C-alpha positions as CSV (number, residue, x, y, z in Angstrom):
1,M,-7.9,8.4,-42.8
2,N,-7.5,4.9,-41.4
3,E,-4.9,6.1,-38.9
4,I,-7.4,8.7,-37.6
5,K,-10.1,6.0,-37.1
6,N,-7.5,3.8,-35.3
7,L,-6.6,6.8,-33.0
8,E,-10.2,7.4,-32.2
9,D,-10.7,3.7,-31.4
10,V,-7.6,3.8,-29.1
11,K,-9.0,6.9,-27.3
12,K,-12.4,5.2,-26.9
13,L,-10.7,2.0,-25.5
14,T,-8.5,4.1,-23.2
15,T,-11.5,5.7,-21.7
16,E,-13.3,2.4,-21.3
17,F,-10.5,0.2,-19.9
18,L,-7.8,2.3,-18.3
19,N,-9.4,3.1,-15.0
20,T,-7.3,1.4,-12.3
21,L,-5.1,4.4,-11.9
22,K,-6.7,7.8,-11.3
23,P,-4.7,11.1,-11.4
24,A,-3.8,12.4,-7.9
25,K,-5.7,15.6,-7.1
26,D,-2.7,17.6,-5.8
27,E,0.3,16.0,-7.5
28,K,1.4,16.2,-11.1
29,D,2.4,12.9,-12.7
30,C,1.2,10.9,-9.7
31,Y,-1.7,8.5,-9.6
32,T,-3.8,6.7,-7.0
33,A,-5.3,3.2,-6.9
34,E,-8.4,2.4,-4.8
35,V,-8.7,-0.4,-2.3
36,K,-12.2,-1.0,-1.0
37,V,-12.6,-2.0,2.7
38,L,-15.6,-2.4,4.9
39,D,-14.5,-0.2,7.7
40,Y,-11.5,1.1,9.6
41,Y,-11.0,-2.2,11.3
42,E,-10.6,-4.0,8.0
43,L,-8.2,-1.3,6.8
44,G,-6.2,-1.9,9.9
45,C,-6.2,-5.6,9.3
46,V,-5.0,-5.1,5.8
47,V,-2.1,-2.9,6.9
48,T,-1.0,-5.0,9.8
49,N,-1.2,-8.2,7.7
50,M,1.0,-6.6,5.1
51,L,3.5,-5.6,7.7
52,K,3.5,-9.1,9.2
53,L,4.1,-10.6,5.8
54,C,7.0,-8.3,5.2
55,I,8.5,-9.2,8.6
56,L,8.2,-12.9,7.8
57,A,9.8,-12.4,4.5
58,L,12.7,-10.6,6.1
59,E,13.2,-12.8,9.1
60,H,11.9,-16.2,8.0
61,E,10.6,-16.8,11.5
62,E,6.9,-16.6,12.3
63,H,7.3,-16.3,16.1
64,K,9.2,-13.0,15.8
65,I,6.2,-11.0,14.5
66,S,5.1,-10.0,18.0
67,E,5.3,-11.7,21.3
68,T,2.6,-9.4,22.8
69,R,-0.1,-9.8,20.1
70,K,-2.5,-12.7,20.6
71,D,-3.4,-12.8,16.8
72,Q,-0.1,-13.6,15.1
73,S,-1.5,-15.3,12.1
74,I,-1.6,-13.6,8.7
75,N,-4.9,-13.4,7.0
76,V,-3.7,-14.5,3.5
77,A,-7.3,-14.4,2.1
78,L,-7.5,-10.7,3.0
79,M,-4.1,-10.0,1.4
80,L,-5.2,-11.8,-1.8
81,E,-8.5,-9.8,-1.9
82,V,-6.5,-6.6,-1.8
83,V,-4.2,-7.9,-4.6
84,L,-7.2,-8.7,-6.7
85,Q,-8.6,-5.2,-6.2
86,L,-5.3,-3.7,-7.4
87,F,-4.8,-6.1,-10.3
88,P,-5.4,-4.1,-13.5
89,L,-7.5,-6.6,-15.4
90,D,-9.2,-3.9,-17.4
91,E,-5.8,-2.7,-18.6
92,F,-4.9,-6.2,-19.8
93,E,-8.2,-6.3,-21.7
94,F,-7.2,-3.0,-23.2
95,L,-3.9,-4.3,-24.4
96,S,-5.7,-7.2,-26.1
97,E,-8.0,-4.8,-27.9
98,I,-5.0,-2.6,-29.0
99,K,-3.3,-5.8,-30.3
100,Q,-6.3,-6.5,-32.4
101,L,-6.3,-3.0,-33.8
102,V,-2.7,-3.0,-34.8
């Protein structure tokens, strides 16, 4: 009987805390994670900054990003905001709750 109570508690905690990943509508065993942006321009900035960061990591030379773009800097704050949105803090809280149950 105690195991049934624990299972019910785990199901309740799962519903409450596991919400970073949502099932994809048209693909089985696939999930989506949401990133909130203000508008298309901010979305474009996020994507281009990620690409710039990858280029820098691969080439180790900032001047090689693009000679034609006037804004060659990487908006690190924007990248960190996206990472924070994707960080599954609720899931970590869930794991703490599960640890207390077990």
